[in-house]
Each structure stands twice: as structure tokens, then as C-alpha cells.
N, CA, C and O atoms as a GROMACS GRO file, in nm:
protein
  548
    1MET      N    1  11.039  -9.762   2.570
    1MET     CA    2  11.010  -9.674   2.697
    1MET      C    3  11.137  -9.691   2.763
    1MET      O    4  11.198  -9.798   2.757
    2PRO      N    5  11.189  -9.568   2.839
    2PRO     CA    6  11.263  -9.563   2.919
    2PRO      C    7  11.273  -9.686   3.044
    2PRO      O    8  11.164  -9.709   3.097
    3THR      N    9  11.389  -9.762   3.094
    3THR     CA   10  11.371  -9.805   3.211
    3THR      C   11  11.392  -9.770   3.360
    3THR      O   12  11.385  -9.845   3.457
    4ASP      N   13  11.415  -9.662   3.357
    4ASP     CA   14  11.432  -9.603   3.462
    4ASP      C   15  11.292  -9.512   3.545
    4ASP      O   16  11.287  -9.439   3.644
    5THR      N   17  11.210  -9.551   3.466
    5THR     CA   18  11.030  -9.513   3.524
    5THR      C   19  10.988  -9.595   3.644
    5THR      O   20  10.952  -9.712   3.628
    6PRO      N   21  10.990  -9.542   3.757
    6PRO     CA   22  10.980  -9.650   3.824
    6PRO      C   23  10.798  -9.708   3.866
    6PRO      O   24  10.692  -9.646   3.874
    7ARG      N   25  10.826  -9.822   3.882
    7ARG     CA   26  10.698  -9.942   3.873
    7ARG      C   27  10.639  -9.954   3.979
    7ARG      O   28  10.693  -9.940   4.089
    8HIS      N   29  10.505  -9.985   3.960
    8HIS     CA   30  10.401 -10.064   4.102
    8HIS      C   31  10.502 -10.167   4.150
    8HIS      O   32  10.591 -10.175   4.065
    9GLY      N   33  10.521 -10.239   4.237
    9GLY     CA   34  10.598 -10.364   4.223
    9GLY      C   35  10.478 -10.506   4.228
    9GLY      O   36  10.513 -10.624   4.222
   10ARG      N   37  10.388 -10.476   4.237
   10ARG     CA   38  10.256 -10.596   4.237
   10ARG      C   39  10.246 -10.604   4.088
   10ARG      O   40  10.294 -10.687   4.011
   11THR      N   41  10.172 -10.500   4.064
   11THR     CA   42  10.088 -10.488   3.936
   11THR      C   43  10.176 -10.419   3.768
   11THR      O   44  10.132 -10.424   3.653
   12GLY      N   45  10.286 -10.372   3.809
   12GLY     CA   46  10.416 -10.369   3.713
   12GLY      C   47  10.386 -10.198   3.624
   12GLY      O   48  10.462 -10.143   3.544
   13LYS      N   49  10.264 -10.154   3.672
   13LYS     CA   50  10.206 -10.024   3.581
   13LYS      C   51  10.312  -9.918   3.644
   13LYS      O   52  10.377  -9.939   3.747
   14PRO      N   53  10.318  -9.785   3.554
   14PRO     CA   54  10.408  -9.719   3.568
   14PRO      C   55  10.370  -9.597   3.675
   14PRO      O   56  10.280  -9.521   3.642
   15ILE      N   57  10.426  -9.581   3.780
   15ILE     CA   58  10.414  -9.467   3.909
   15ILE      C   59  10.379  -9.332   3.863
   15ILE      O   60  10.471  -9.270   3.808
   16ASN      N   61  10.285  -9.283   3.872
   16ASN     CA   62  10.320  -9.152   3.834
   16ASN      C   63  10.335  -9.019   3.936
   16ASN      O   64  10.266  -8.934   3.992
   17THR      N   65  10.499  -9.068   3.917
   17THR     CA   66  10.545  -9.007   4.042
   17THR      C   67  10.535  -8.817   4.073
   17THR      O   68  10.594  -8.766   4.168
   18GLU      N   69  10.462  -8.748   3.986
   18GLU     CA   70  10.452  -8.606   4.007
   18GLU      C   71  10.311  -8.606   4.073
   18GLU      O   72  10.276  -8.513   4.147
   19LYS      N   73  10.224  -8.720   4.044
   19LYS     CA   74  10.131  -8.708   4.149
   19LYS      C   75  10.171  -8.772   4.299
   19LYS      O   76  10.116  -8.721   4.396
   20LEU      N   77  10.255  -8.869   4.318
   20LEU     CA   78  10.325  -8.946   4.435
   20LEU      C   79  10.373  -8.761   4.523
   20LEU      O   80  10.344  -8.717   4.635
   21ASP      N   81  10.446  -8.705   4.417
   21ASP     CA   82  10.543  -8.602   4.500
   21ASP      C   83  10.412  -8.471   4.535
   21ASP      O   84  10.441  -8.381   4.613
   22ARG      N   85  10.310  -8.476   4.486
   22ARG     CA   86  10.230  -8.375   4.534
   22ARG      C   87  10.169  -8.384   4.657
   22ARG      O   88  10.145  -8.289   4.731
   23VAL      N   89  10.134  -8.557   4.689
   23VAL     CA   90  10.046  -8.569   4.779
   23VAL      C   91  10.189  -8.589   4.893
   23VAL      O   92  10.180  -8.529   5.000
   24VAL      N   93  10.276  -8.646   4.875
   24VAL     CA   94  10.404  -8.659   4.988
   24VAL      C   95  10.394  -8.484   5.036
   24VAL      O   96  10.372  -8.464   5.155
   25ALA      N   97  10.408  -8.380   4.960
   25ALA     CA   98  10.452  -8.259   4.997
   25ALA      C   99  10.335  -8.172   5.047
   25ALA      O  100  10.346  -8.055   5.084
   26ALA      N  101  10.225  -8.245   5.044
   26ALA     CA  102  10.094  -8.187   5.134
   26ALA      C  103  10.082  -8.248   5.232
   26ALA      O  104  10.047  -8.183   5.331
   27ALA      N  105  10.106  -8.398   5.248
   27ALA     CA  106  10.125  -8.429   5.365
   27ALA      C  107  10.227  -8.385   5.463
   27ALA      O  108  10.204  -8.372   5.584
   28ARG      N  109  10.356  -8.359   5.398
   28ARG     CA  110  10.449  -8.258   5.503
   28ARG      C  111  10.393  -8.150   5.557
   28ARG      O  112  10.390  -8.122   5.677
   29LYS      N  113  10.326  -8.062   5.421
   29LYS     CA  114  10.287  -7.922   5.497
   29LYS      C  115  10.163  -7.943   5.594
   29LYS      O  116  10.126  -7.840   5.650
   30ALA      N  117  10.104  -8.039   5.618
   30ALA     CA  118   9.998  -8.058   5.653
   30ALA      C  119  10.033  -8.080   5.832
   30ALA      O  120   9.975  -8.021   5.922
   31SER      N  121  10.155  -8.193   5.850
   31SER     CA  122  10.244  -8.209   5.932
   31SER      C  123  10.283  -8.095   5.989
   31SER      O  124  10.257  -8.065   6.106
   32ASP      N  125  10.375  -7.995   5.874
   32ASP     CA  126  10.453  -7.935   5.985
   32ASP      C  127  10.299  -7.787   6.066
   32ASP      O  128  10.306  -7.720   6.169
   33ASP      N  129  10.198  -7.791   5.970
   33ASP     CA  130  10.108  -7.698   6.058
   33ASP      C  131  10.062  -7.741   6.162
   33ASP      O  132  10.028  -7.667   6.253
   34ARG      N  133  10.051  -7.912   6.168
   34ARG     CA  134   9.992  -7.912   6.305
   34ARG      C  135  10.085  -7.914   6.410
   34ARG      O  136  10.041  -7.920   6.525
   35ALA      N  137  10.228  -7.908   6.386
   35ALA     CA  138  10.311  -7.953   6.445
   35ALA      C  139  10.341  -7.797   6.525
   35ALA      O  140  10.375  -7.794   6.644
   36ALA      N  141  10.321  -7.654   6.429
   36ALA     CA  142  10.348  -7.558   6.470
   36ALA      C  143  10.262  -7.531   6.556
   36ALA      O  144  10.280  -7.475   6.664
   37GLY      N  145  10.112  -7.590   6.488
   37GLY     CA  146   9.991  -7.525   6.620
   37GLY      C  147   9.977  -7.592   6.746
   37GLY      O  148   9.918  -7.533   6.836
   38TYR      N  149  10.032  -7.725   6.768
   38TYR     CA  150  10.017  -7.726   6.922
   38TYR      C  151  10.101  -7.735   6.953
   38TYR      O  152  10.086  -7.806   7.052
   39ARG      N  153  10.281  -7.698   6.937
   39ARG     CA  154  10.389  -7.640   6.966
   39ARG      C  155  10.349  -7.481   7.033
   39ARG      O  156  10.370  -7.454   7.151
   40GLU      N  157  10.286  -7.380   6.932
   40GLU     CA  158  10.205  -7.289   7.025
   40GLU      C  159  10.168  -7.254   7.101
   40GLU      O  160  10.199  -7.162   7.176
   41GLN      N  161  10.018  -7.390   7.096
   41GLN     CA  162   9.990  -7.383   7.178
   41GLN      C  163  10.023  -7.436   7.334
   41GLN      O  164   9.963  -7.389   7.430
   42ALA      N  165  10.122  -7.538   7.345
   42ALA     CA  166  10.169  -7.568   7.468
   42ALA      C  167  10.262  -7.466   7.516
   42ALA      O  168  10.274  -7.484   7.637
   43LEU      N  169  10.306  -7.406   7.494
   43LEU     CA  170  10.412  -7.254   7.487
   43LEU      C  171  10.362  -7.166   7.546
   43LEU      O  172  10.426  -7.095   7.624
   44LYS      N  173  10.228  -7.150   7.518
   44LYS     CA  174  10.137  -7.069   7.589
   44LYS      C  175  10.038  -7.134   7.696
   44LYS      O  176   9.956  -7.059   7.750
   45LEU      N  177  10.042  -7.272   7.728
   45LEU     CA  178   9.967  -7.364   7.812
   45LEU      C  179  10.019  -7.349   7.935
   45LEU      O  180   9.947  -7.328   8.033
   46TYR      N  181  10.224  -7.366   7.947
   46TYR     CA  182  10.269  -7.430   8.035
   46TYR      C  183  10.420  -7.355   8.071
   46TYR      O  184  10.453  -7.309   7.961
   47PRO      N  185  10.496  -7.329   8.140
   47PRO     CA  186  10.612  -7.263   8.177
   47PRO      C  187  10.690  -7.307   8.091
   47PRO      O  188  10.686  -7.428   8.071
   48TRP      N  189  10.780  -7.230   8.018
   48TRP     CA  190  10.911  -7.279   7.952
   48TRP      C  191  10.988  -7.342   8.021
   48TRP      O  192  11.094  -7.281   8.017
   49VAL      N  193  10.999  -7.443   8.093
   49VAL     CA  194  11.097  -7.511   8.181
   49VAL      C  195  11.069  -7.655   8.118
   49VAL      O  196  10.959  -7.692   8.077
   50CYS      N  197  11.187  -7.731   8.117
   50CYS     CA  198  11.176  -7.882   8.040
   50CYS      C  199  11.109  -7.972   8.201
   50CYS      O  200  11.147  -7.964   8.317
   51GLY      N  201  11.017  -8.037   8.148
   51GLY     CA  202  10.965  -8.167   8.218
   51GLY      C  203  11.055  -8.242   8.296
   51GLY      O  204  11.020  -8.268   8.411
   52ARG      N  205  11.180  -8.288   8.249
   52ARG     CA  206  11.278  -8.353   8.332
   52ARG      C  207  11.354  -8.311   8.426
   52ARG      O  208  11.368  -8.314   8.549
   53CYS      N  209  11.409  -8.264   8.312
   53CYS     CA  210  11.567  -8.192   8.393
   53CYS      C  211  11.555  -8.033   8.457
   53CYS      O  212  11.648  -7.971   8.507
   54ALA      N  213  11.428  -7.991   8.444
   54ALA     CA  214  11.372  -7.840   8.528
   54ALA      C  215  11.462  -7.715   8.427
   54ALA      O  216  11.443  -7.595   8.448
   55ARG      N  217  11.550  -7.760   8.329
   55ARG     CA  218  11.591  -7.653   8.264
   55ARG      C  219  11.476  -7.510   8.241
   55ARG      O  220  11.359  -7.514   8.204
   56THR      N  221  11.532  -7.432   8.266
   56THR     CA  222  11.412  -7.309   8.234
   56THR      C  223  11.516  -7.247   8.072
   56THR      O  224  11.636  -7.238   8.046
   57PHE      N  225  11.374  -7.216   7.994
   57PHE     CA  226  11.422  -7.147   7.877
   57PHE      C  227  11.371  -7.006   7.913
   57PHE      O  228  11.285  -6.974   7.995
   58THR      N  229  11.476  -6.897   7.796
   58THR     CA  230  11.416  -6.738   7.729
   58THR      C  231  11.356  -6.769   7.613
   58THR      O  232  11.317  -6.879   7.573
   59ARG      N  233  11.349  -6.633   7.546
   59ARG     CA  234  11.299  -6.603   7.411
   59ARG      C  235  11.464  -6.723   7.329
   59ARG      O  236  11.466  -6.809   7.241
   60GLU      N  237  11.554  -6.673   7.402
   60GLU     CA  238  11.711  -6.706   7.309
   60GLU      C  239  11.709  -6.829   7.266
   60GLU      O  240  11.718  -6.853   7.146
   61ASN      N  241  11.694  -6.940   7.371
   61ASN     CA  242  11.707  -7.028   7.385
   61ASN      C  243  11.542  -7.161   7.389
   61ASN      O  244  11.529  -7.281   7.412
   62LEU      N  245  11.459  -7.062   7.355
   62LEU     CA  246  11.339  -7.168   7.319
   62LEU      C  247  11.320  -7.254   7.247
   62LEU      O  248  11.244  -7.347   7.274
   63HIS      N  249  11.387  -7.242   7.136
   63HIS     CA  250  11.412  -7.328   6.979
   63HIS      C  251  11.436  -7.468   7.043
   63HIS      O  252  11.402  -7.576   6.994
   64GLU      N  253  11.515  -7.443   7.184
   64GLU     CA  254  11.580  -7.600   7.236
   64GLU      C  255  11.491  -7.667   7.299
   64GLU      O  256  11.516  -7.783   7.331
   65LEU      N  257  11.328  -7.588   7.337
   65LEU     CA  258  11.229  -7.658   7.431
   65LEU      C  259  11.173  -7.705   7.308
   65LEU      O  260  11.180  -7.633   7.209
   66THR      N  261  11.101  -7.848   7.303
   66THR     CA  262  11.028  -7.906   7.230
   66THR      C  263  10.881  -8.014   7.306
   66THR      O  264  10.888  -8.065   7.418
   67VAL      N  265  10.794  -8.024   7.240
   67VAL     CA  266  10.655  -8.035   7.297
   67VAL      C  267  10.658  -8.211   7.244
   67VAL      O  268  10.646  -8.256   7.130
   68HIS      N  269  10.674  -8.273   7.360
   68HIS     CA  270  10.655  -8.453   7.370
   68HIS      C  271  10.553  -8.468   7.388
   68HIS      O  272  10.497  -8.397   7.472
   69HIS      N  273  10.476  -8.576   7.311
   69HIS     CA  274  10.354  -8.613   7.290
   69HIS      C  275  10.375  -8.761   7.424
   69HIS      O  276  10.470  -8.838   7.417
   70LYS      N  277  10.301  -8.768   7.497
   70LYS     CA  278  10.325  -8.846   7.615
   70LYS      C  279  10.292  -9.006   7.574
   70LYS      O  280  10.361  -9.106   7.595
   71ASP      N  281  10.174  -8.995   7.515
   71ASP     CA  282  10.115  -9.127   7.427
   71ASP      C  283  10.195  -9.170   7.330
   71ASP      O  284  10.204  -9.293   7.318
   72MET      N  285  10.292  -9.064   7.215
   72MET     CA  286  10.372  -9.079   7.150
   72MET      C  287  10.288  -9.087   7.031
   72MET      O  288  10.341  -9.149   6.939
   73ASP      N  289  10.148  -9.032   7.003
   73ASP     CA  290  10.082  -9.051   6.894
   73ASP      C  291  10.071  -8.865   6.911
   73ASP      O  292  10.042  -8.794   7.007
   74HIS      N  293  10.121  -8.825   6.725
   74HIS     CA  294  10.171  -8.717   6.731
   74HIS      C  295   9.991  -8.634   6.694
   74HIS      O  296   9.963  -8.516   6.711
   75ASP      N  297   9.932  -8.704   6.662
   75ASP     CA  298   9.804  -8.655   6.582
   75ASP      C  299   9.660  -8.659   6.713
   75ASP      O  300   9.544  -8.624   6.694
   76ASN      N  301   9.732  -8.723   6.861
   76ASN     CA  302   9.645  -8.694   6.972
   76ASN      C  303   9.710  -8.556   6.993
   76ASN      O  304   9.831  -8.552   7.018
   77ASN      N  305   9.625  -8.426   6.981
   77ASN     CA  306   9.669  -8.259   7.039
   77ASN      C  307   9.486  -8.244   7.055
   77ASN      O  308   9.392  -8.218   6.980
   78PRO      N  309   9.512  -8.282   7.224
   78PRO     CA  310   9.345  -8.232   7.289
   78PRO      C  311   9.377  -8.083   7.309
   78PRO      O  312   9.490  -8.052   7.345
   79ALA      N  313   9.292  -7.996   7.289
   79ALA     CA  314   9.286  -7.863   7.317
   79ALA      C  315   9.347  -7.796   7.457
   79ALA      O  316   9.391  -7.681   7.458
   80ASP      N  317   9.345  -7.887   7.582
   80ASP     CA  318   9.384  -7.865   7.705
   80ASP      C  319   9.555  -7.915   7.704
   80ASP      O  320   9.640  -7.855   7.770
   81GLY      N  321   9.580  -8.012   7.632
   81GLY     CA  322   9.748  -8.006   7.634
   81GLY      C  323   9.770  -8.098   7.763
   81GLY      O  324   9.857  -8.088   7.849
   82SER      N  325   9.641  -8.214   7.748
   82SER     CA  326   9.688  -8.343   7.844
   82SER      C  327   9.776  -8.410   7.804
   82SER      O  328   9.849  -8.481   7.873
   83ASN      N  329   9.781  -8.392   7.669
   83ASN     CA  330   9.901  -8.500   7.612
   83ASN      C  331  10.015  -8.512   7.564
   83ASN      O  332  10.070  -8.601   7.500
   84TRP      N  333  10.067  -8.343   7.628
   84TRP     CA  334  10.192  -8.288   7.627
   84TRP      C  335  10.263  -8.235   7.745
   84TRP      O  336  10.219  -8.192   7.852
   85GLU      N  337  10.404  -8.252   7.692
   85GLU     CA  338  10.476  -8.219   7.818
   85GLU      C  339  10.588  -8.120   7.722
   85GLU      O  340  10.615  -8.140   7.603
   86LEU      N  341  10.643  -8.013   7.804
   86LEU     CA  342  10.774  -7.947   7.729
   86LEU      C  343  10.931  -8.046   7.796
   86LEU      O  344  10.967  -8.104   7.898
   87LEU      N  345  10.976  -8.020   7.680
   87LEU     CA  346  11.068  -8.142   7.692
   87LEU      C  347  11.227  -8.035   7.626
   87LEU      O  348  11.233  -7.987   7.512
   88CYS      N  349  11.325  -8.023   7.721
   88CYS     CA  350  11.428  -8.025   7.614
   88CYS      C  351  11.462  -8.101   7.537
   88CYS      O  352  11.450  -8.222   7.557
   89LEU      N  353  11.524  -8.040   7.404
   89LEU     CA  354  11.641  -8.139   7.358
   89LEU      C  355  11.667  -8.295   7.366
   89LEU      O  356  11.621  -8.396   7.313
   90TYR      N  357  11.758  -8.264   7.450
   90TYR     CA  358  11.823  -8.383   7.512
   90TYR      C  359  11.724  -8.479   7.584
   90TYR      O  360  11.708  -8.592   7.539
   91CYS      N  361  11.652  -8.433   7.706
   91CYS     CA  362  11.544  -8.528   7.723
   91CYS      C  363  11.456  -8.591   7.697
   91CYS      O  364  11.416  -8.686   7.764
   92HIS      N  365  11.386  -8.530   7.547
   92HIS     CA  366  11.316  -8.575   7.453
   92HIS      C  367  11.378  -8.670   7.396
   92HIS      O  368  11.331  -8.779   7.364
   93ASP      N  369  11.476  -8.636   7.382
   93ASP     CA  370  11.589  -8.762   7.266
   93ASP      C  371  11.577  -8.864   7.387
   93ASP      O  372  11.530  -8.974   7.356
   94ASN      N  373  11.609  -8.847   7.510
   94ASN     CA  374  11.568  -8.990   7.610
   94ASN      C  375  11.511  -9.052   7.592
   94ASN      O  376  11.536  -9.171   7.573
   95GLU      N  377  11.360  -8.975   7.589
   95GLU     CA  378  11.229  -9.023   7.596
   95GLU      C  379  11.204  -9.109   7.463
   95GLU      O  380  11.169  -9.227   7.465
   96HIS      N  381  11.222  -9.044   7.363
   96HIS     CA  382  11.208  -9.125   7.232
   96HIS      C  383  11.291  -9.259   7.219
   96HIS      O  384  11.253  -9.353   7.148
   97GLN      N  385  11.445  -9.261   7.318
   97GLN     CA  386  11.545  -9.354   7.291
   97GLN      C  387  11.464  -9.449   7.415
   97GLN      O  388  11.502  -9.566   7.417
   98LYS      N  389  11.387  -9.423   7.489
   98LYS     CA  390  11.348  -9.519   7.629
   98LYS      C  391  11.245  -9.597   7.593
   98LYS      O  392  11.230  -9.707   7.645
   99TYR      N  393  11.140  -9.537   7.478
   99TYR     CA  394  11.043  -9.591   7.422
   99TYR      C  395  11.055  -9.706   7.298
   99TYR      O  396  10.983  -9.804   7.279
  100GLU      N  397  11.193  -9.652   7.209
  100GLU     CA  398  11.200  -9.712   7.114
  100GLU      C  399  11.283  -9.878   7.180
  100GLU      O  400  11.262  -9.989   7.131
  101GLU      N  401  11.372  -9.850   7.295
  101GLU     CA  402  11.406  -9.955   7.373
  101GLU      C  403  11.341 -10.049   7.407
  101GLU      O  404  11.393 -10.161   7.407
  102HIS      N  405  11.178 -10.024   7.455
  102HIS     CA  406  11.090 -10.069   7.498
  102HIS      C  407  11.008 -10.167   7.381
  102HIS      O  408  10.945 -10.271   7.401
  103LEU      N  409  11.028 -10.106   7.275
  103LEU     CA  410  10.909 -10.150   7.172
  103LEU      C  411  11.076 -10.297   7.169
  103LEU      O  412  11.068 -10.393   7.246
  104ALA      N  413  11.126 -10.292   7.130
  104ALA     CA  414  11.252 -10.385   7.082
  104ALA      C  415  11.228 -10.459   7.174
  104ALA      O  416  11.181 -10.569   7.144
  105ALA      N  417  11.255 -10.422   7.345
  105ALA     CA  418  11.238 -10.560   7.435
  105ALA      C  419  11.082 -10.614   7.403
  105ALA      O  420  11.075 -10.736   7.388
  106LYS      N  421  10.987 -10.558   7.393
  106LYS     CA  422  10.837 -10.604   7.366
  106LYS      C  423  10.876 -10.711   7.233
  106LYS      O  424  10.850 -10.832   7.233
  107ALA      N  425  10.940 -10.642   7.131
  107ALA     CA  426  10.952 -10.758   6.988
  107ALA      C  427  11.041 -10.888   7.077
  107ALA      O  428  10.986 -10.997   7.091
  108GLY      N  429  11.147 -10.869   7.120
  108GLY     CA  430  11.206 -10.968   7.161
  108GLY      C  431  11.161 -11.064   7.259
  108GLY      O  432  11.248 -11.130   7.314
  109GLY      N  433  11.036 -11.084   7.291
  109GLY     CA  434  10.976 -11.121   7.397
  109GLY      C  435  11.109 -11.113   7.522
  109GLY      O  436  11.197 -11.198   7.538
  110ARG      N  437  11.095 -11.010   7.583
  110ARG     CA  438  11.136 -10.963   7.732
  110ARG      C  439  11.104 -10.914   7.816
  110ARG      O  440  11.183 -10.881   7.905
  111THR      N  441  10.948 -10.885   7.820
  111THR     CA  442  10.879 -10.817   7.871
  111THR      C  443  10.767 -10.910   7.894
  111THR      O  444  10.709 -10.983   7.814
  112ARG      N  445  10.742 -10.884   8.058
  112ARG     CA  446  10.615 -11.023   8.100
  112ARG      C  447  10.513 -10.922   8.070
  112ARG      O  448  10.521 -10.801   8.045
  113THR      N  449  10.432 -10.991   8.076
  113THR     CA  450  10.271 -10.956   8.061
  113THR      C  451  10.195 -11.052   8.085
  113THR      O  452  10.220 -11.162   8.036
  114ARG      N  453  10.078 -11.030   8.173
  114ARG     CA  454   9.996 -11.058   8.220
  114ARG      C  455   9.892 -11.163   8.124
  114ARG      O  456   9.916 -11.185   8.006
  115GLU      N  457   9.806 -11.206   8.176
  115GLU     CA  458   9.637 -11.279   8.087
  115GLU      C  459   9.601 -11.171   8.010
  115GLU      O  460   9.586 -11.167   7.888
  116ASP      N  461   9.588 -11.080   8.092
  116ASP     CA  462   9.473 -10.990   8.077
  116ASP      C  463   9.568 -10.813   7.983
  116ASP      O  464   9.533 -10.696   7.969
  117GLY      N  465   9.696 -10.896   7.944
  117GLY     CA  466   9.746 -10.785   7.907
  117GLY      C  467   9.854 -10.662   7.958
  117GLY      O  468   9.940 -10.597   7.897
  118GLN      N  469   9.795 -10.662   8.132
  118GLN     CA  470   9.893 -10.608   8.202
  118GLN      C  471  10.032 -10.623   8.246
  118GLN      O  472  10.067 -10.731   8.293
  119LYS      N  473  10.135 -10.501   8.233
  119LYS     CA  474  10.260 -10.565   8.282
  119LYS      C  475  10.254 -10.662   8.414
  119LYS      O  476  10.175 -10.641   8.506
  120GLU      N  477  10.344 -10.770   8.413
  120GLU     CA  478  10.371 -10.798   8.546
  120GLU      C  479  10.489 -10.714   8.636
  120GLU      O  480  10.598 -10.683   8.588
  121THR      N  481  10.452 -10.683   8.765
  121THR     CA  482  10.522 -10.692   8.897
  121THR      C  483  10.569 -10.780   8.936
  121THR      O  484  10.511 -10.888   8.921
  122THR      N  485  10.721 -10.775   9.015
  122THR     CA  486  10.734 -10.905   9.134
  122THR      C  487  10.736 -10.835   9.225
  122THR      O  488  10.669 -10.866   9.324
  123TYR      N  489  10.804 -10.729   9.226
  123TYR     CA  490  10.830 -10.593   9.384
  123TYR      C  491  10.717 -10.558   9.413
  123TYR      O  492  10.625 -10.511   9.346
  124ASN      N  493  10.734 -10.591   9.550
  124ASN     CA  494  10.646 -10.540   9.629
  124ASN      C  495  10.705 -10.424   9.772
  124ASN      O  496  10.725 -10.478   9.880
  125PRO      N  497  10.724 -10.299   9.762
  125PRO     CA  498  10.793 -10.217   9.802
  125PRO      C  499  10.748 -10.279   9.976
  125PRO      O  500  10.835 -10.300  10.061
  126PHE      N  501  10.623 -10.297   9.996
  126PHE     CA  502  10.528 -10.291  10.116
  126PHE      C  503  10.501 -10.430  10.153
  126PHE      O  504  10.399 -10.467  10.211
  127ALA      N  505  10.606 -10.514  10.114
  127ALA     CA  506  10.544 -10.637  10.116
  127ALA      C  507  10.604 -10.684  10.316
  127ALA      O  508  10.580 -10.785  10.382
  128ASP      N  509  10.655 -10.605  10.339
  128ASP     CA  510  10.699 -10.656  10.487
  128ASP      C  511  10.671 -10.532  10.613
  128ASP      O  512  10.729 -10.501  10.717
  129LEU      N  513  10.545 -10.482  10.537
  129LEU     CA  514  10.532 -10.372  10.631
  129LEU      C  515  10.490 -10.360  10.754
  129LEU      O  516  10.514 -10.288  10.850
  130GLY      N  517  10.406 -10.466  10.724
  130GLY     CA  518  10.328 -10.497  10.862
  130GLY      C  519  10.366 -10.548  10.928
  130GLY      O  520  10.292 -10.553  11.026
  131ALA      N  521  10.504 -10.629  10.948
  131ALA     CA  522  10.571 -10.679  11.022
  131ALA      C  523  10.649 -10.592  11.050
  131ALA      O  524  10.704 -10.646  11.146
  132LEU      N  525  10.705 -10.480  11.037
  132LEU     CA  526  10.756 -10.370  11.058
  132LEU      C  527  10.677 -10.315  11.142
  132LEU      O  528  10.722 -10.319  11.256
  133LEU      N  529  10.538 -10.247  11.126
  133LEU     CA  530  10.454 -10.152  11.206
  133LEU      C  531  10.438 -10.242  11.290
  133LEU      O  532  10.467 -10.196  11.401
  134ASN      N  533  10.396 -10.387  11.301
  134ASN     CA  534  10.411 -10.444  11.453
  134ASN      C  535  10.556 -10.511  11.512
  134ASN      O  536  10.554 -10.584  11.612
  135LYS      N  537  10.633 -10.490  11.467
  135LYS     CA  538  10.784 -10.459  11.536
  135LYS      C  539  10.753 -10.413  11.684
  135LYS      O  540  10.751 -10.505  11.765
  136GLY      N  541  10.732 -10.306  11.725
  136GLY     CA  542  10.752 -10.237  11.850
  136GLY      C  543  10.669 -10.285  11.977
  136GLY      O  544  10.686 -10.254  12.095
  137ASP      N  545  10.548 -10.391  11.904
  137ASP     CA  546  10.450 -10.436  11.992
  137ASP      C  547  10.490 -10.508  12.118
  137ASP      O  548  10.403 -10.548  12.196
   0.00000   0.00000   0.00000
């Protein structure tokens, strides 16, 4: 029996790589089909402008405009486009980088949350508003 045959880590049984390849290929095709569908919808719904830096796009550079999922769930594609925004490649990368940093901070315990799970804030921009408004009296 050849020793290069992949085996299941727990059972030790040989893995059917042909079947695995078919499943992975089907999943990739389905993902690409979904992506093409929501991108086309988003380009019809929204103006060809980056939602962050306001860079405008034409047919010549439209390939640099991407669809960003606001909730980071690429399977959440409502027909009204409420979970999408169009971002240029640079702003889209920046959004995902911020999200990754948020997850890392959360995993490292560097964020504070209240008992009900909501994020705790300590800054109140209107703390002295009453005093400022009554200052002229």
C-alpha cells in the first residue's frame, strides 16, 4: 500500500481525494456564482463611487470597485442591497484590516463590554452641554 495516500486523522481510513476535489470545486463554483450575482446587482443599484473615499469609476476602471458586505457575512445578500456598499480596492482592504484588528483586540481582551454584551463607552461629548447653555444666564 502506498504511504503517500492521505488518511483521515481520527479513523486512519484513506481519504477519497477525487471526491474531495469535486466537492471543493463545486463549492468554489457556487461561491463564484454568488459573488458574480451580487456584484452585478450592486453595480445596478448604486452609483459607481467608492463609499469611503468618493473616487468615481468608469467602465475602464470598474474592476477596481468591489462590493463590501457591511456585516462581513458574504452569504447575506438581500435583494435590496442593504448589506452592501461599493468600495475601491484600497478602502475595501482597509475595512477588512480594521475588522481583523477588531477581532484581534477582542481575542486579546483589549475591548470592554457591558454585562448585556454592548460595547462600553466612557466619552460623553455632551457632558457639560447644560453648563455651556446656561453660561449666558
